[in-house]
Phi, psi and omega in degrees: 000130180264118181223152177228155181050220180289356176299325179305306182296320177299315179292320181294321174302319175292321176297318180295323179289324183276324184277325183045051174219161181301141176232131184239095188271130184235124177249165183288315188243156179302316180297328178286321176300316180294321180298313181294322179293320180291313178304311183295322180296321180296317178288339177267356177077028181246175171237131182291348180256008181286172177305138181300316186293342184253016179223166180258334186266128183225126174269117178263096190275155177275172173284334175061037175239152175296138178310135175072008181291141179277059176225141182268140173294144179304148184307326184288325175294316178296316182300317178292326180289318178292330174297319178295323177294319174305317183299319177291335183267333191237343185262157176275127174052055175283156174248111184250128184246130186209183182231172181297323173305308183296325180291334185270359179270124173289162186217187185305141172301133190302317181302316178291325177296312181302315182298332186273357182286130178236132170241126187242122183248156178295143177077002173275164174277139185220122175279104185298316179297321176294319181293325179294313177303311181300314178302323176295317178293337179275000179096005180279149181254121182281127182221165182295320180223129186283118189228325183241158168307127186103350180273150162217156175219154176229130175220098180064237180269017183245125183239119176255128179228135178252092178279143177302349181277352187231154175287331183235154178289166185243139180244125177253126181248131183242145167224115182055046178065017178251129178291110182258342179205141173227127180210153174273156183212156177284120184300322188284324183251352180068012182278138183292141179246017172108149184284148171233160187278326181205165178215148185247140181240132178235172175306151182241354176204162186282324182237116179273150181303322187295331181289336179291342181273000183292131181292328180296323180291315179304315182294321182291319181294324180293320178298319182291319179300322179289324182299318182271001176071040177302148172298137187306315181300318176290324178293319178299316176300319177294322178294321178292324178298317181294325177301325178291342180068023178257142172295149175216158180306129176087016180297335181293345175295345181270003180312317180300343183253349184264358178248160184283341180240159172305149179297149177260158173278161176302332180299333176296342179259345181296126186297153176301144179076009183287149176260130175271126187249099190260115180277116183044072189304328180297326176285327173295321177292319179298314181293324179294320177288328172297321182287325178294317178300317179299315179303313184293319179295317181289326175302313180297321180291320178295325180291326181292337190284314343271146170235160192292134169207145181282170172300129185309314183294345176279346185243333186228153167273161168271165176298321178299318182297318180294318179299322180295319180292319179292327183293344180271000181253151164305125184229153172237122184260122183251134177218167179287330183230155176252126179275144184276089179209162176292146182295146173298155182299129182091355187250150178283162176298147182290151181243135173248133182252127180283116180220163179222167179299162182285170174302139181228155176278154177246147177270139180235124184282131183256291175218140178057230179266002183276150182229145173239151179272132176256125181269354183299316176300315179299314177300320183292322179291321178296325178292320175299314177300317181292321177302322180277011183053047174252162180259125172246136176227136171248123184264128181237168186260351179191178184293320183295323179287324178294321179292320180290315180301319180296320179296319175302315187284324182293334176296341177256025180056036170259120180276126189253142175273098177265000185265341182284130187254353183212161180290312175304320179294326175297318182288333183281343183272144171264046178243112187260014171294139178299135185254149177244121185228138175284141179175197183212114174224149184276325179207151183268183180203156171239122172247084192294319184289342175267350178073038176235126181233113183241000000 
């Protein structure tokens, strides 16, 4: 399928609404996956930062770290990845957007991830001490006041937990081990945001501090250190670090040793019947092979020092393994151009979507090298779009930008629709005034035959 600019996200929106089945969108780079997730969320009228159970679009980010680096992915990256895993396991028809790098990283065994999910409902009995222990094994940090995802606090019969699934922390109030109230609250002000019936808690990091103190983990790590020929002093220092039970930079390299089962691939989480939406599949495969070469090179460098690193296959997929997994899925391949060739065996004929660049401002030279932006061509084009009873939307990043743009356009006697708050709402209205909506897209698009100008 040939798509350009934001037409990819628009077409994905239509597929999501019509198919009502899981979609697994894959870009070559993390930056491209992030851009697609934000564009798709905009066109669906969602926020990529909203509560996970209430939205369809979920970004599965990569670590964006050099393989085997003694650096931990930031807590927010780990939390968002685990939230995406939850979406694939528990939500209906999620749309997960990811990259080649993220796909090649192995993750928590699915069976153990599923077993760690906790749902607490009002009026239920709850063992407070057991909950505290469980939160610690899930990577939560006990703090005086719950402020960041991964925090929890306990004050008498009040337990605050900041689960990666929600924008705000959750407060559980207990009386005699019975949950009497569950509510979201504002972390900064402690102001209540309203009661809810139940809340779900998932893991917040891949390696919990408590897991490092396990003798089984220490033995496995010692065996691996001997295999790669680590200097005895450095191996002893690593063993002492594990005994403290404190997290250290790069602790996630021990993921293959802290679970009862081998790590699973992301594909183990992909729901049955999911459609793979592949953006420039040639580039996805090329990036996977580049990543495989980098993994092998970094493994060789670690072995040469030697410094601790797990077996590459225990933590990463190879490019061939990723390709094999993708080949087993129903797939839609997206490219900027459609080549004139017969479809491959088992594939439908290619589809080309006619699109054009987005509406643009023009530059007008004033004096010397200084340039000013003229809104007159844009205003004229927007009037023509309105006259043809088509929908035009200008996407801005905030209220101040929206107000400035509105003033500029109204100076050319153009009435702007500033009441519309989402793209779906715009399409439902028979109001063809050009709209200004807050959101985030990387590039616009014109689908003239569909009457959409972004």
